[in-house]
Residue, then its C-alpha position, 0 to 999 in steps of 0.5 A: m130233255r128232247k134228246l133223252i125222250l128220243c133215246l128212251l123211244l129208240v130203246a122202247g123200239l129195239v126192245c118191241a122189235h126183239a120181243p117174241a111175237l105172240a100167235a093168238g091164243s098162245a102164251l109166252v114160254q120162256r126157258r130157264q136153267v138152273v144147275i143143282v150143285r150137290r155138296g158134302a156128304l152127298a157129293r162125296q158118296f156120289p161124285e159122278r152126280r155132283r150136278a143136275v141140270v134143271n130146265y123149266p118154263v116161265v110163262s107169261g103173255i096171258a091177259d087174265r092174271n087169274v088164269l096166268t096165276k093158275v097156269r104158272a101154279l100148274l107148271d111150278i117145278k114142285n107140282v110136276f113130279e111132287t119135288s121141289l128144287a131144294e129136295y132134288r138138291e138134297d137127294a142124289w137121284l136127279t140127273e136132268f129135268d126138262y120139258k117140251v112144248n108140244y102145242n101152244r096155239n088156239d087157247i091150248l098149251d100142251i106140254t111134256f115134262r121129263q125127269e132122268g135120274v139114277g137110283a138102283y137103275p137109271d129111270t125116266h118119268y114123264k108128266h103131261f099137261a094139256i091146259d085151257l088158256k081161257t080158264g087156266e085148267v087142265i083139260k079133262a076128257a069131259d071138257a073136250f069130248e061128248p060125255d055119252a060118247l066116252q065109252r065108245l072113244a075108250a073102246l077105239a083106243n083099247e083096240k089099239l092097245r089090244a094090237e100092241v099087246a098081241a105084238r108084245t105077246a108074240v115077242v114073248e112066245q119067241d123068246k128062247e131065253t124065258d122058261a115056260e112059267g116065266k112067259a106065262s107070267l109076262k103074257e098075263s101081265l100083258q093080257q090084264l092091260t086095258f084101256g078104259v074111260e079113265h085113261l082118256e084123261e091124258f092126251e096130247v093135242s096137235d093141229r092134226g089130231v089127239t094122241f092118247l096116252y097110256d102108262a102100263g106101269f110095269p115094273h123096271v125088269i119088264q118095262a121093255l115089254e110095255p106097249d108104247g102107249r100112244y094112240f093117235f086119232s085125226y080130228g076127222q075120226l074124232k069128229p063124232f066125239i068132240r064137243r062142239g063148244g069145248p076146247l077142241g071144237l074149232f078142230v072139227k067146225 
């Protein structure tokens, strides 16, 4: 019996020694992979797309079970792009599903999902979540920033967008392969872009600052003309806007 107990203690010690160390205010995010294999008529019609690789996160290490349940629900495959594994398997579009953890400290889990597929043309979609690990909820602009400062903050981001629009417009004007009518249409699409308060809801968190994300939503034929839509502000720049009691408050104390 003594030998059995010693063996169990030794195994437990080895497991603990190899368990990932969790930083304070972080979650444990482990990568899991599923390879979708399409069969039957679908595989015969699209033999080059018989397989698709799906990498997804499994979250643990959050003491509050209610919060853990919320986070897992948010990051469930079905919730990301509103498509389940079974639906991906029954359609030939998807080639890869993956994710990247951008930030996982200070009670914030910031993660971006990406799906790639082929229909009439290759396409890539992104979905981003910045999650408050104290509540299990997606961080809203009104949680992170002073509500009465949102208009001013959006105006600053809009200045960066307008600079990109000006650069893209110059490219259109120099294009020798597009006629005057086509150029006018492209420039109109660019000039209509505006960064408003509603676009403040999408932002990535880092130790240096916040990057606001803007999707122009251009159709595929003119996607190459889209602004990059990533507007970074350091915490020094954001200090007048950040709620001191909010999830980003610790960065401006």
